[in-house]
C-alpha positions as CSV (number, residue, x, y, z in Angstrom):
1,M,94.3,95.1,61.1
2,G,96.2,91.9,61.5
3,L,99.6,93.4,60.6
4,L,101.4,92.3,63.8
5,Q,101.4,89.1,65.8
6,A,100.2,89.6,69.4
7,R,103.5,88.3,70.8
8,T,105.6,90.8,68.8
9,A,103.3,93.7,69.7
10,T,103.4,92.8,73.4
11,A,107.2,92.6,73.4
12,S,107.5,95.8,71.5
13,V,105.2,97.7,73.9
14,L,107.1,96.4,76.9
15,F,110.5,97.2,75.3
16,S,109.2,100.7,74.3
17,T,108.0,101.3,77.8
18,I,111.3,100.4,79.3
19,I,113.3,102.4,76.8
20,F,111.0,105.5,77.1
21,L,111.0,105.5,80.9
22,S,114.8,104.9,81.2
23,G,115.4,107.2,78.2
24,G,113.3,109.9,79.8
25,I,115.4,110.0,82.9
26,I,118.9,109.0,81.6
27,G,118.3,110.6,78.2
28,T,118.1,114.1,79.8
29,F,121.8,113.9,80.7
30,H,122.8,115.0,77.2
31,H,121.2,118.4,77.9
32,L,123.6,119.1,80.8
33,Y,126.5,120.4,78.6
34,F,126.7,123.8,80.2
35,S,126.6,122.6,83.7
36,G,130.0,120.9,83.5
37,T,128.7,117.3,83.2
38,P,131.5,114.8,82.2
39,V,131.5,113.7,78.6
40,G,130.9,110.1,79.5
41,V,127.6,111.0,81.2
42,M,126.5,113.1,78.3
43,A,127.3,110.3,75.8
44,F,125.4,107.8,78.0
45,G,122.4,110.1,78.0
46,A,122.6,110.7,74.2
47,T,122.7,106.9,73.6
48,F,119.5,106.3,75.6
49,S,117.8,109.3,74.0
50,A,118.7,107.9,70.5
51,L,117.3,104.4,71.4
52,E,113.8,105.7,71.9
53,V,113.0,105.2,68.2
54,V,114.2,101.6,68.0
55,P,110.9,99.9,69.0
56,L,108.9,102.0,66.6
57,V,111.2,101.1,63.7
58,L,111.0,97.4,64.6
59,I,107.2,97.5,64.6
60,G,107.2,99.4,61.3
61,F,109.5,96.7,59.7
62,E,107.2,93.9,60.8
63,A,104.1,95.6,59.8
64,Y,105.5,96.2,56.3
65,E,106.6,92.6,56.0
66,N,103.2,91.3,57.1
67,L,101.4,93.7,54.8
68,T,103.6,92.6,51.9
69,L,102.9,88.9,52.7
70,S,99.2,89.5,52.9
71,R,99.1,91.2,49.5
72,S,101.1,88.5,47.8
73,K,99.2,86.0,45.7
74,P,99.8,82.3,45.9
75,G,101.8,81.1,42.9
């Protein structure tokens, strides 16, 4: 579709992979409330769990920007 540059797409995929893999392991710590897990560990897990959407948002912003630029007419 030509909405993303190859460099940005590659960086986003690698960043997503790292976030999803680490978020999948570390992010589960926010589910351990009833097992007596310390608050710091749960907060750390919640942070990683929340970061999973960041790469998708960045891709969406760039795709929208490129789509807008491709639809603009030269003045």
